[in-house]
VOBA-769142 format. One line per 2 residues: for each residue x, y, z of C-alpha. Coordinates in pm, whole numbers, plus 50000, padded with zeros to 5 digits. Layout:
! VOBA-769142
X:Y:Z | ...
***
This chain:
! VOBA-769142
20050:25932:25706 | 20431:25927:25687
20435:26262:25505 | 20211:26419:25773
20442:26282:26044 | 20747:26419:25863
20588:26762:25828 | 20499:26755:26198
20863:26690:26286 | 20969:26978:26063
20724:27207:26243 | 20864:27105:26581
21213:27181:26452 | 21110:27525:26329
20927:27601:26652 | 21246:27551:26852
21470:27848:26940 | 21679:27972:26649
22008:27792:26610 | 22337:27944:26508
22423:27837:26155 | 22770:27815:26015
22842:28068:25745 | 22615:27985:25454
22572:28147:25112 | 22337:28444:25092
22092:28235:24887 | 22058:27987:25172
22037:28260:25434 | 21745:28415:25241
21563:28084:25236 | 21622:28029:25608
21479:28373:25680 | 21176:28335:25450
21093:27990:25587 | 21130:28104:25947
20891:28395:25890 | 20634:28175:25713
20645:27907:25983 | 20598:28164:26259
20302:28322:26078 | 20135:27983:26030
20180:27893:26396 | 20031:28223:26507
19728:28164:26284 | 19641:27823:26427
19318:27945:26591 | 19206:28118:26272
19272:27801:26072 | 19071:27593:26319
18781:27840:26299 | 18793:27839:25921
18783:27462:25911 | 18486:27452:26147
18303:27694:25918 | 18387:27475:25617
18257:27169:25802 | 17928:27349:25871
17897:27463:25511 | 17954:27115:25367
17741:26959:25639 | 17437:27124:25481
17451:26875:25193 | 17598:26567:25362
17269:26376:25355 | 16999:26623:25257
16909:26861:24978 | 16770:26836:24625
17048:26604:24509 | 16976:26349:24778
16604:26379:24704 | 16677:26288:24342
16868:25980:24454 | 16595:25867:24692
16337:25907:24416 | 16510:25639:24206
16305:25322:24253 | 16556:25073:24113
16766:24956:24414 | 17079:24888:24212
17085:25230:24049 | 16985:25408:24370
17262:25230:24558 | 17524:25320:24298
17423:25685:24309 | 17426:25691:24688
17770:25533:24713 | 17908:25774:24456
17751:26073:24629 | 17895:25975:24966
18243:25945:24816 | 18203:26276:24635
18088:26454:24951 | 18374:26313:25157
18634:26426:24902 | 18474:26770:24866
18487:26802:25244 | 18859:26724:25247
18918:26979:24971 | 18711:27239:25158
18926:27193:25469 | 19238:27246:25262
19083:27558:25111 | 18990:27690:25455
19350:27666:25572 | 19478:27818:25250
19245:28117:25284 | 19409:28197:25618
19762:28127:25496 | 19728:28308:25164
19862:28647:25282 | 20159:28470:25442
20226:28274:25126 | 20211:28594:24921
20469:28749:25154 | 20679:28432:25127
20678:28456:24748 | 20776:28822:24768
21080:28719:24974 | 21181:28488:24688
21139:28740:24405 | 21499:28863:24384
21697:28621:24163 | 21904:28352:24335
22265:28306:24228 | 22227:27927:24242
22018:27801:23946 | 21876:27508:24144
21746:27743:24412 | 21612:27982:24148
21421:27690:23995 | 21295:27606:24344
21163:27962:24385 | 20983:27936:24051
20841:27601:24164 | 20707:27761:24483
20508:28005:24275 | 20369:27721:24065
20278:27501:24362 | 20109:27782:24554
19912:27874:24240 | 19817:27506:24213
19693:27498:24574 | 19481:27808:24516
19327:27641:24210 | 19298:27281:24325
19055:27335:24615 | 18853:27632:24488
18552:27425:24377 | 18477:27249:24708
18122:27348:24800 | 17766:27224:24833
17693:27406:24509 | 17937:27180:24326
17785:26878:24499 | 17433:26979:24402
17524:27055:24043 | 17680:26713:23998
17385:26531:24152 | 17163:26678:23880
17304:26396:23668 | 17104:26144:23873
16819:25980:23685 | 16649:25644:23669
16712:25432:23361 | 16483:25155:23244
16613:24800:23258 | 16492:24462:23132
16324:24370:22809 | 16460:24564:22513
16660:24783:22754 | 16860:24494:22898
17118:24613:23154 | 17209:24933:22968
17037:25137:23240 | 17258:24996:23514
17563:25064:23296 | 17461:25429:23253
17401:25469:23625 | 17743:25315:23688
17905:25569:23459 | 17744:25852:23657
17867:25688:23979 | 18219:25696:23835
18185:26066:23752 | 18109:26129:24120
18392:25923:24265 | 18652:26059:24020
18546:26422:24019 | 18778:26569:24284
19084:26378:24164 | 19009:26484:23807
18983:26851:23907 | 19309:26832:24102
19492:26668:23810 | 19364:26940:23578
19488:27206:23819 | 19827:27035:23836
19853:27036:23456 | 19770:27406:23449
20050:27478:23695 | 20347:27285:23565
20257:26920:23611 | 20517:26718:23802
20803:26956:23725 | 20753:27195:24023
20759:26906:24272 | 21084:26776:24121
21235:27125:24134 | 21138:27166:24500
21295:26835:24594 | 21613:26932:24405
21619:27266:24589 | 21569:27084:24920
21882:26877:24855 | 22077:27178:24729
22007:27381:25045 | 22160:27104:25254
22457:27068:25015 | 22529:27437:25062
22535:27402:25440 | 22173:27486:25513
21962:27332:25786 | 21786:27008:25682
21464:27100:25866 | 21440:27436:25693
21518:27271:25361 | 21233:27023:25410
20992:27299:25513 | 21085:27490:25199
20986:27190:24988 | 20641:27170:25156
20581:27539:25225 | 20254:27546:25030
20102:27271:25243 | 19847:27354:25511
***
């Protein structure tokens, strides 16, 4: 919540009329210019983002509580196992929905982000800012990867794991344990996919480099609001 509030304040700052900066190094001036262009493009695309998110909501709504996966869950006669599957499926659907909304925004922003990266291609004289530019490429690649799977198809494929296990007698409670493991697959799926995407795109290093660049921009006389926006440029 605090991060969203902070980003909102940054957006208000960037929406204000341009201010006159003291003389700053060319590296910082380039970042100011690239950030200003990206922020303006995102603001102008607000209606397209809203439409994309509505479409994503409709798409995911098709499997919120119906479809073959839900039919498999409802066919499980054991209440404990059926309840575990249903709870896991609801969590999975909610997290896929959130990822789909992120993807919808990214699909609109992607051309702007590509332009933003192009503005950062020429090498920076300052090594911290050069590392920050590299980190932007990694974080934007991460965002493109981390939300790509959010769909009813993914939801349906995962719910194929649902089955009823026998309990009691020689079976004991092993069936409930197996159903619980499948529940855990559902509730951990989105986070697991996002962690895998993060590993593929530099792990924690890009975030650290972006925060270092944020501080360096300010040290070199840059605007704090622009510096913060630079650190979160890949965010929707």
